[in-house]
Each structure stands twice: as structure tokens, then as C-alpha cells.
N, C-alpha and C positions, 0 to 999 in steps of 0.2 A: 272168236277166241276159246268158249267154252264145250266150241261142234264138237273134237277130239274124244275129250266129255262124254257128249253124251248117246256120241256116237255108240259108248261099248255098253252102257244100259240099257240099247234098245232091246223088242222083243224075239230074243234064238239070235244074237249075236252072237260070235265068237272072244273070249275076252284075252286079248289076247295084247298087256300095257307096252306102247314102244314109246319111241323119243319125240314122237309128235304128242307122246301124252303126256309126259313130264312135260315138255312148254308149255304144253296146254295151260297144265295144274296149274305152274309156275307163271304164268303172266297172267291168274285168276288170282296165286292171292297176290300177285305183284300190286293188283290194280284197289286189293279187299284195302290192303296198307295206305296206298295213295288214297281213299273216297275221300271227298269235300262235305266236312261239317254237316250240316244242315238242315236249316230251323223252322221251323210254319211261313210258312210267306205276308208280307205285312198287305193289308191287305188299301192300304194308304202310298205307299210304290207301285211302282210291273216289276210285273215278273214272267217270267217262261211257265209256263211245262214240258220237255223235254220224256222222249219216252226207246222203246227202242221198239223198231213193228219189224224185227225181222219172225222167218218163215219158221225158222227150227232156236232151239236152247236161246242160249244171253250171252250178252255183248256180241 
């Protein structure tokens, strides 16, 4: 999701904002607005831990 934005800040990468960057930024903003409400887990109830194991950026 955020990879196009991450590519812009790589060392020696040219800064050229394009439509794909607008779309990535909009997707990140929408994801942040839809983020779930987080709370500490209840040790008396089952819960899952989910992570992003991507080799690049986030999302």
C-alpha cells in the first residue's frame, strides 16, 4: 500500500510525485481512518496477534 511512497525516500531516488503516489497516500489515509479500536487483550479470553511480514515498507 505505501510502497510507492517509500520508494520516494530511498537513498539517491529521484523525487517525482506521480498519480501512483497520490493513490498510495489516499489509501494510507483511508486505512488510518478505518483503523480498529485497539485495547489490551483480556488474558481470560482467546486472542490473536497479526503482523505484517513484508520485505518492504508497510501495508
